[in-house]
MIKE-180947 format. One record per residue (C-alpha): chain; x, y negated, z. Coordinates in nm, 2 decimals, decimal comma, always signed. Layout:
N
+---+--------+--------+--------+
: c :     c1 :     c2 :     c3 :
+---+--------+--------+--------+
: A :      X :      Y :      Z :
...
+---+--------+--------+--------+
//
This chain:
358
+---+--------+--------+--------+
: c :     c1 :     c2 :     c3 :
+---+--------+--------+--------+
: A :  +2,75 :  +3,02 :  +2,29 :
: A :  +2,51 :  +2,89 :  +2,02 :
: A :  +2,68 :  +2,58 :  +1,85 :
: A :  +2,41 :  +2,38 :  +1,64 :
: A :  +2,52 :  +2,22 :  +1,33 :
: A :  +2,61 :  +1,85 :  +1,34 :
: A :  +2,32 :  +1,63 :  +1,37 :
: A :  +2,16 :  +1,46 :  +1,06 :
: A :  +1,98 :  +1,13 :  +1,12 :
: A :  +1,60 :  +1,21 :  +1,16 :
: A :  +1,34 :  +0,97 :  +1,25 :
: A :  +1,23 :  +1,03 :  +1,64 :
: A :  +0,89 :  +0,88 :  +1,58 :
: A :  +0,66 :  +0,78 :  +1,29 :
: A :  +0,72 :  +0,43 :  +1,33 :
: A :  +1,09 :  +0,33 :  +1,38 :
: A :  +1,24 :  -0,02 :  +1,47 :
: A :  +1,19 :  -0,17 :  +1,14 :
: A :  +0,87 :  +0,00 :  +1,01 :
: A :  +0,55 :  -0,17 :  +0,98 :
: A :  +0,36 :  -0,17 :  +1,28 :
: A :  +0,01 :  -0,26 :  +1,13 :
: A :  -0,20 :  -0,45 :  +1,37 :
: A :  +0,04 :  -0,46 :  +1,65 :
: A :  +0,38 :  -0,65 :  +1,66 :
: A :  +0,62 :  -0,64 :  +1,39 :
: A :  +0,99 :  -0,81 :  +1,44 :
: A :  +1,24 :  -0,85 :  +1,15 :
: A :  +1,59 :  -0,97 :  +1,16 :
: A :  +1,55 :  -1,13 :  +1,51 :
: A :  +1,86 :  -1,34 :  +1,56 :
: A :  +1,95 :  -1,57 :  +1,88 :
: A :  +2,28 :  -1,74 :  +1,98 :
: A :  +2,30 :  -1,91 :  +2,32 :
: A :  +2,61 :  -2,09 :  +2,43 :
: A :  +2,82 :  -1,99 :  +2,15 :
: A :  +2,74 :  -1,64 :  +2,22 :
: A :  +2,54 :  -1,40 :  +2,00 :
: A :  +2,26 :  -1,28 :  +2,24 :
: A :  +2,03 :  -1,10 :  +1,99 :
: A :  +2,18 :  -0,97 :  +1,68 :
: A :  +1,94 :  -0,89 :  +1,39 :
: A :  +1,70 :  -0,69 :  +1,57 :
: A :  +1,41 :  -0,52 :  +1,41 :
: A :  +1,12 :  -0,38 :  +1,62 :
: A :  +0,76 :  -0,24 :  +1,56 :
: A :  +0,50 :  -0,18 :  +1,82 :
: A :  +0,18 :  -0,01 :  +1,70 :
: A :  -0,15 :  -0,15 :  +1,81 :
: A :  -0,26 :  -0,03 :  +2,15 :
: A :  +0,08 :  +0,09 :  +2,24 :
: A :  +0,29 :  +0,01 :  +2,53 :
: A :  +0,66 :  -0,01 :  +2,47 :
: A :  +0,94 :  -0,11 :  +2,72 :
: A :  +1,24 :  -0,30 :  +2,66 :
: A :  +1,49 :  -0,12 :  +2,86 :
: A :  +1,84 :  -0,21 :  +2,93 :
: A :  +2,12 :  -0,35 :  +3,18 :
: A :  +2,14 :  -0,72 :  +3,29 :
: A :  +2,24 :  -0,93 :  +3,00 :
: A :  +2,15 :  -0,70 :  +2,70 :
: A :  +1,92 :  -0,94 :  +2,56 :
: A :  +1,58 :  -0,79 :  +2,64 :
: A :  +1,43 :  -1,10 :  +2,85 :
: A :  +1,54 :  -1,32 :  +2,54 :
: A :  +1,40 :  -1,13 :  +2,30 :
: A :  +1,06 :  -1,13 :  +2,52 :
: A :  +1,06 :  -1,50 :  +2,54 :
: A :  +1,10 :  -1,53 :  +2,16 :
: A :  +0,80 :  -1,32 :  +2,11 :
: A :  +0,60 :  -1,53 :  +2,37 :
: A :  +0,72 :  -1,85 :  +2,19 :
: A :  +0,92 :  -1,98 :  +2,49 :
: A :  +1,23 :  -1,98 :  +2,28 :
: A :  +1,30 :  -2,04 :  +1,92 :
: A :  +1,50 :  -1,77 :  +1,72 :
: A :  +1,76 :  -1,89 :  +1,50 :
: A :  +1,63 :  -1,65 :  +1,22 :
: A :  +1,39 :  -1,37 :  +1,18 :
: A :  +1,03 :  -1,33 :  +1,17 :
: A :  +0,77 :  -1,23 :  +1,45 :
: A :  +0,44 :  -1,11 :  +1,34 :
: A :  +0,13 :  -1,03 :  +1,58 :
: A :  -0,15 :  -0,83 :  +1,40 :
: A :  +0,00 :  -0,94 :  +1,06 :
: A :  +0,01 :  -1,31 :  +1,14 :
: A :  +0,35 :  -1,49 :  +1,14 :
: A :  +0,39 :  -1,68 :  +1,47 :
: A :  +0,73 :  -1,79 :  +1,48 :
: A :  +0,65 :  -2,15 :  +1,39 :
: A :  +0,39 :  -2,16 :  +1,67 :
: A :  +0,44 :  -2,29 :  +2,03 :
: A :  +0,37 :  -2,04 :  +2,32 :
: A :  +0,01 :  -2,20 :  +2,40 :
: A :  -0,09 :  -2,13 :  +2,03 :
: A :  +0,03 :  -1,76 :  +1,98 :
: A :  -0,21 :  -1,48 :  +2,03 :
: A :  -0,03 :  -1,35 :  +2,33 :
: A :  -0,02 :  -1,38 :  +2,71 :
: A :  +0,26 :  -1,33 :  +2,96 :
: A :  +0,31 :  -1,21 :  +3,31 :
: A :  +0,61 :  -1,37 :  +3,47 :
: A :  +0,86 :  -1,20 :  +3,71 :
: A :  +0,78 :  -1,44 :  +3,98 :
: A :  +0,40 :  -1,43 :  +3,91 :
: A :  +0,38 :  -1,82 :  +3,88 :
: A :  +0,05 :  -1,86 :  +4,09 :
: A :  -0,07 :  -2,20 :  +4,22 :
: A :  -0,06 :  -2,17 :  +4,62 :
: A :  -0,35 :  -2,43 :  +4,65 :
: A :  -0,58 :  -2,26 :  +4,42 :
: A :  -0,79 :  -1,96 :  +4,49 :
: A :  -0,75 :  -1,63 :  +4,31 :
: A :  -1,04 :  -1,70 :  +4,08 :
: A :  -0,92 :  -2,07 :  +4,01 :
: A :  -0,58 :  -1,94 :  +3,91 :
: A :  -0,71 :  -1,68 :  +3,70 :
: A :  -0,95 :  -1,93 :  +3,51 :
: A :  -0,69 :  -2,21 :  +3,48 :
: A :  -0,59 :  -2,11 :  +3,12 :
: A :  -0,96 :  -2,11 :  +3,02 :
: A :  -1,00 :  -2,44 :  +3,20 :
: A :  -0,72 :  -2,57 :  +2,97 :
: A :  -0,91 :  -2,47 :  +2,66 :
: A :  -1,21 :  -2,67 :  +2,81 :
: A :  -1,46 :  -2,36 :  +2,82 :
: A :  -1,79 :  -2,41 :  +3,00 :
: A :  -1,78 :  -2,34 :  +3,37 :
: A :  -2,05 :  -2,06 :  +3,33 :
: A :  -1,83 :  -1,89 :  +3,06 :
: A :  -1,51 :  -1,93 :  +3,28 :
: A :  -1,71 :  -1,77 :  +3,59 :
: A :  -1,82 :  -1,47 :  +3,38 :
: A :  -1,48 :  -1,40 :  +3,23 :
: A :  -1,29 :  -1,44 :  +3,55 :
: A :  -1,54 :  -1,20 :  +3,75 :
: A :  -1,52 :  -0,96 :  +3,46 :
: A :  -1,14 :  -0,93 :  +3,48 :
: A :  -1,15 :  -0,95 :  +3,86 :
: A :  -1,36 :  -0,63 :  +3,84 :
: A :  -1,12 :  -0,47 :  +3,61 :
: A :  -0,82 :  -0,52 :  +3,84 :
: A :  -1,02 :  -0,44 :  +4,15 :
: A :  -0,99 :  -0,77 :  +4,31 :
: A :  -1,35 :  -0,93 :  +4,28 :
: A :  -1,34 :  -0,91 :  +4,69 :
: A :  -1,05 :  -1,16 :  +4,68 :
: A :  -1,18 :  -1,41 :  +4,45 :
: A :  -1,21 :  -1,69 :  +4,70 :
: A :  -0,85 :  -1,59 :  +4,87 :
: A :  -0,53 :  -1,81 :  +4,83 :
: A :  -0,23 :  -1,63 :  +4,70 :
: A :  -0,06 :  -1,63 :  +5,03 :
: A :  -0,33 :  -1,43 :  +5,18 :
: A :  -0,29 :  -1,14 :  +4,98 :
: A :  -0,04 :  -0,87 :  +4,93 :
: A :  +0,23 :  -0,86 :  +4,67 :
: A :  +0,08 :  -0,58 :  +4,48 :
: A :  -0,23 :  -0,80 :  +4,47 :
: A :  -0,06 :  -1,11 :  +4,36 :
: A :  +0,09 :  -0,89 :  +4,08 :
: A :  -0,26 :  -0,81 :  +3,98 :
: A :  -0,38 :  -1,16 :  +3,99 :
: A :  -0,10 :  -1,26 :  +3,74 :
: A :  -0,21 :  -0,97 :  +3,52 :
: A :  -0,57 :  -1,06 :  +3,53 :
: A :  -0,47 :  -1,45 :  +3,44 :
: A :  -0,31 :  -1,30 :  +3,14 :
: A :  -0,60 :  -1,07 :  +3,03 :
: A :  -0,87 :  -1,34 :  +3,10 :
: A :  -0,74 :  -1,51 :  +2,77 :
: A :  -0,81 :  -1,19 :  +2,59 :
: A :  -0,47 :  -1,19 :  +2,41 :
: A :  -0,38 :  -0,95 :  +2,11 :
: A :  -0,05 :  -0,89 :  +2,29 :
: A :  +0,03 :  -0,87 :  +2,65 :
: A :  +0,40 :  -0,94 :  +2,76 :
: A :  +0,52 :  -0,88 :  +3,10 :
: A :  +0,88 :  -0,96 :  +3,22 :
: A :  +1,00 :  -0,75 :  +3,49 :
: A :  +0,66 :  -0,71 :  +3,65 :
: A :  +0,72 :  -0,48 :  +3,94 :
: A :  +1,07 :  -0,63 :  +4,05 :
: A :  +0,94 :  -0,82 :  +4,36 :
: A :  +0,75 :  -0,52 :  +4,50 :
: A :  +0,90 :  -0,26 :  +4,73 :
: A :  +0,95 :  +0,11 :  +4,60 :
: A :  +0,63 :  +0,25 :  +4,71 :
: A :  +0,42 :  -0,03 :  +4,60 :
: A :  +0,58 :  -0,03 :  +4,25 :
: A :  +0,48 :  +0,33 :  +4,18 :
: A :  +0,11 :  +0,22 :  +4,24 :
: A :  +0,11 :  -0,11 :  +4,07 :
: A :  +0,28 :  +0,05 :  +3,74 :
: A :  +0,02 :  +0,31 :  +3,75 :
: A :  -0,27 :  +0,03 :  +3,79 :
: A :  -0,08 :  -0,16 :  +3,49 :
: A :  -0,09 :  +0,16 :  +3,26 :
: A :  -0,45 :  +0,25 :  +3,33 :
: A :  -0,57 :  -0,11 :  +3,27 :
: A :  -0,37 :  -0,12 :  +2,94 :
: A :  -0,51 :  +0,21 :  +2,82 :
: A :  -0,87 :  +0,12 :  +2,92 :
: A :  -0,84 :  -0,22 :  +2,72 :
: A :  -0,60 :  -0,08 :  +2,43 :
: A :  -0,42 :  -0,38 :  +2,43 :
: A :  -0,07 :  -0,40 :  +2,25 :
: A :  +0,18 :  -0,45 :  +2,54 :
: A :  +0,56 :  -0,50 :  +2,56 :
: A :  +0,72 :  -0,49 :  +2,88 :
: A :  +1,08 :  -0,59 :  +2,99 :
: A :  +1,26 :  -0,37 :  +3,27 :
: A :  +1,58 :  -0,25 :  +3,37 :
: A :  +1,41 :  +0,03 :  +3,59 :
: A :  +1,45 :  +0,36 :  +3,37 :
: A :  +1,20 :  +0,55 :  +3,59 :
: A :  +0,95 :  +0,25 :  +3,54 :
: A :  +0,99 :  +0,26 :  +3,16 :
: A :  +0,99 :  +0,63 :  +3,14 :
: A :  +0,65 :  +0,66 :  +3,36 :
: A :  +0,46 :  +0,40 :  +3,19 :
: A :  +0,56 :  +0,38 :  +2,81 :
: A :  +0,45 :  +0,53 :  +2,48 :
: A :  +0,79 :  +0,44 :  +2,34 :
: A :  +1,12 :  +0,28 :  +2,47 :
: A :  +1,37 :  +0,05 :  +2,30 :
: A :  +1,69 :  +0,10 :  +2,48 :
: A :  +1,89 :  -0,21 :  +2,44 :
: A :  +2,27 :  -0,28 :  +2,46 :
: A :  +2,45 :  -0,61 :  +2,37 :
: A :  +2,17 :  -0,75 :  +2,19 :
: A :  +2,10 :  -0,46 :  +1,97 :
: A :  +1,84 :  -0,15 :  +2,01 :
: A :  +2,04 :  +0,15 :  +2,05 :
: A :  +1,74 :  +0,40 :  +2,02 :
: A :  +1,40 :  +0,35 :  +1,99 :
: A :  +1,18 :  +0,66 :  +2,08 :
: A :  +0,97 :  +0,83 :  +2,31 :
: A :  +1,06 :  +0,87 :  +2,68 :
: A :  +1,10 :  +1,25 :  +2,62 :
: A :  +1,30 :  +1,24 :  +2,31 :
: A :  +1,55 :  +0,96 :  +2,47 :
: A :  +1,61 :  +1,22 :  +2,77 :
: A :  +1,62 :  +1,54 :  +2,53 :
: A :  +1,81 :  +1,39 :  +2,24 :
: A :  +1,99 :  +1,06 :  +2,30 :
: A :  +2,15 :  +0,94 :  +2,00 :
: A :  +2,44 :  +0,75 :  +2,15 :
: A :  +2,65 :  +0,81 :  +2,46 :
: A :  +2,53 :  +0,47 :  +2,62 :
: A :  +2,16 :  +0,62 :  +2,59 :
: A :  +2,25 :  +0,95 :  +2,73 :
: A :  +2,42 :  +0,80 :  +3,05 :
: A :  +2,16 :  +0,51 :  +3,08 :
: A :  +1,86 :  +0,74 :  +3,08 :
: A :  +1,86 :  +0,99 :  +3,34 :
: A :  +2,17 :  +1,14 :  +3,53 :
: A :  +2,46 :  +1,28 :  +3,33 :
: A :  +2,78 :  +1,45 :  +3,38 :
: A :  +3,02 :  +1,27 :  +3,15 :
: A :  +3,33 :  +1,48 :  +3,07 :
: A :  +3,63 :  +1,45 :  +2,81 :
: A :  +3,68 :  +1,75 :  +2,62 :
: A :  +3,50 :  +2,04 :  +2,42 :
: A :  +3,29 :  +2,33 :  +2,54 :
: A :  +3,43 :  +2,68 :  +2,45 :
: A :  +3,25 :  +2,98 :  +2,57 :
: A :  +3,14 :  +2,79 :  +2,88 :
: A :  +3,48 :  +2,66 :  +2,96 :
: A :  +3,57 :  +2,29 :  +2,92 :
: A :  +3,89 :  +2,25 :  +2,72 :
: A :  +4,08 :  +1,94 :  +2,64 :
: A :  +3,96 :  +1,75 :  +2,35 :
: A :  +3,90 :  +1,38 :  +2,20 :
: A :  +3,53 :  +1,42 :  +2,25 :
: A :  +3,30 :  +1,33 :  +2,51 :
: A :  +3,06 :  +1,60 :  +2,68 :
: A :  +2,72 :  +1,49 :  +2,81 :
: A :  +2,58 :  +1,75 :  +3,06 :
: A :  +2,25 :  +1,71 :  +3,25 :
: A :  +2,28 :  +1,81 :  +3,62 :
: A :  +1,97 :  +2,04 :  +3,57 :
: A :  +2,18 :  +2,21 :  +3,28 :
: A :  +2,44 :  +2,32 :  +3,51 :
: A :  +2,31 :  +2,64 :  +3,67 :
: A :  +2,46 :  +2,80 :  +4,00 :
: A :  +2,47 :  +3,18 :  +4,04 :
: A :  +2,56 :  +3,37 :  +4,36 :
: A :  +2,73 :  +3,65 :  +4,18 :
: A :  +2,95 :  +3,66 :  +3,86 :
: A :  +2,76 :  +3,60 :  +3,55 :
: A :  +2,85 :  +3,58 :  +3,19 :
: A :  +2,96 :  +3,22 :  +3,08 :
: A :  +2,97 :  +3,10 :  +3,44 :
: A :  +3,29 :  +2,97 :  +3,62 :
: A :  +3,37 :  +3,01 :  +3,99 :
: A :  +3,31 :  +2,67 :  +4,16 :
: A :  +3,31 :  +2,51 :  +4,49 :
: A :  +3,05 :  +2,29 :  +4,64 :
: A :  +3,20 :  +1,98 :  +4,76 :
: A :  +2,91 :  +1,78 :  +4,87 :
: A :  +2,55 :  +1,79 :  +4,90 :
: A :  +2,29 :  +1,51 :  +4,88 :
: A :  +1,93 :  +1,61 :  +4,96 :
: A :  +1,69 :  +1,45 :  +4,71 :
: A :  +1,34 :  +1,53 :  +4,84 :
: A :  +1,24 :  +1,86 :  +4,66 :
: A :  +1,58 :  +1,93 :  +4,50 :
: A :  +1,96 :  +1,89 :  +4,61 :
: A :  +2,23 :  +1,71 :  +4,42 :
: A :  +2,53 :  +1,94 :  +4,44 :
: A :  +2,87 :  +1,81 :  +4,37 :
: A :  +3,10 :  +2,10 :  +4,24 :
: A :  +3,46 :  +2,17 :  +4,17 :
: A :  +3,55 :  +2,40 :  +3,89 :
: A :  +3,90 :  +2,46 :  +3,75 :
: A :  +3,81 :  +2,26 :  +3,43 :
: A :  +3,59 :  +1,98 :  +3,57 :
: A :  +3,39 :  +1,83 :  +3,85 :
: A :  +3,01 :  +1,85 :  +3,79 :
: A :  +2,69 :  +1,77 :  +3,96 :
: A :  +2,40 :  +2,01 :  +3,97 :
: A :  +2,05 :  +1,96 :  +4,06 :
: A :  +1,94 :  +2,27 :  +4,27 :
: A :  +1,60 :  +2,39 :  +4,45 :
: A :  +1,56 :  +2,65 :  +4,69 :
: A :  +1,80 :  +2,74 :  +4,97 :
: A :  +2,01 :  +2,45 :  +5,10 :
: A :  +2,36 :  +2,48 :  +4,99 :
: A :  +2,68 :  +2,37 :  +5,22 :
: A :  +3,02 :  +2,22 :  +5,16 :
: A :  +3,27 :  +2,48 :  +5,08 :
: A :  +3,05 :  +2,75 :  +4,96 :
: A :  +3,16 :  +2,93 :  +4,66 :
: A :  +2,93 :  +2,98 :  +4,37 :
: A :  +2,96 :  +3,04 :  +3,98 :
: A :  +2,85 :  +2,74 :  +3,78 :
: A :  +2,73 :  +2,80 :  +3,43 :
: A :  +2,65 :  +2,50 :  +3,17 :
: A :  +2,35 :  +2,59 :  +2,97 :
: A :  +2,36 :  +2,30 :  +2,75 :
: A :  +2,60 :  +2,01 :  +2,66 :
: A :  +2,59 :  +1,74 :  +2,41 :
: A :  +2,90 :  +1,62 :  +2,21 :
: A :  +2,98 :  +1,23 :  +2,17 :
: A :  +3,23 :  +1,12 :  +1,92 :
: A :  +3,31 :  +0,76 :  +1,88 :
: A :  +2,98 :  +0,70 :  +2,10 :
: A :  +2,75 :  +0,90 :  +1,87 :
: A :  +2,60 :  +1,25 :  +1,94 :
: A :  +2,74 :  +1,47 :  +1,68 :
: A :  +2,65 :  +1,81 :  +1,80 :
: A :  +2,50 :  +2,01 :  +2,09 :
: A :  +2,59 :  +2,34 :  +2,25 :
: A :  +2,36 :  +2,57 :  +2,44 :
: A :  +2,41 :  +2,90 :  +2,59 :
: A :  +2,25 :  +3,21 :  +2,38 :
: A :  +1,93 :  +3,36 :  +2,57 :
+---+--------+--------+--------+
//
């Protein structure tokens, strides 16, 4: 085995949680108490201009509260919020250079699609001609021009979501905010709509913050992800870096699948110890014949996952899961399981990595 040195703190990206974000969004020291409980605890976050960032975490971690404070629907107890260098904490939602897409879309059922989208512009007392031109332009952007005279009840859930997105974009905000925008859609439609959102966001180059509890959604759409836990950001980095090098046990278990085992890894064998090993299922490699570093194992259960199988294994030192492609395996089958890579966590922090020498 090759054991790497204990990890040192290194920035995962050029702009960390507390760095300057230039023309994008910059939050410093955001704090919020609700009902006598600290919901957001001294949070820093920088989003570069034109970047799409997801606030990802379990229910109750504070991600929606953070978004509502950015939008101006909730006042922070302390801290600052800047959009393109302008301090906006003192401004109400209607006066901020941001627009929000709500989880339930909040469309008026008696209004046509075009009137729903143009409503914020009507409140600004824009001319009918300008409203018409801007509404039609944004309807073309979201591919809904043919539904401009339809009522929301007459179009699909995915189309309603795009109407809500268009209503936000027609305001030409400097910052686009989306609160669980895909949660009301079925699984197949979610994939299509998230691709639409990402495509439109990149075409416009608009700075965007999305709240989600769905890791697949965040990983597929985001330039960077802020993983939140108990009102704080555990780690802020690219999707690839979060998966390959999680800084905490929480991030490791929240992003992707993980075998969590107590102990230490020594010459391919897990031995008793005070640390926690994090082993990705794809790093548990199965061999048909004895192999250096591989331990005899018995297949206990096999779960088909489409193009791969999730195989539950029993080794003398631990129970593990492995992602396997190729020939279908059967419960009771004998194999040899090698741990190609393991991460060691101590007191919840990543302290070392071990990988088999190749």
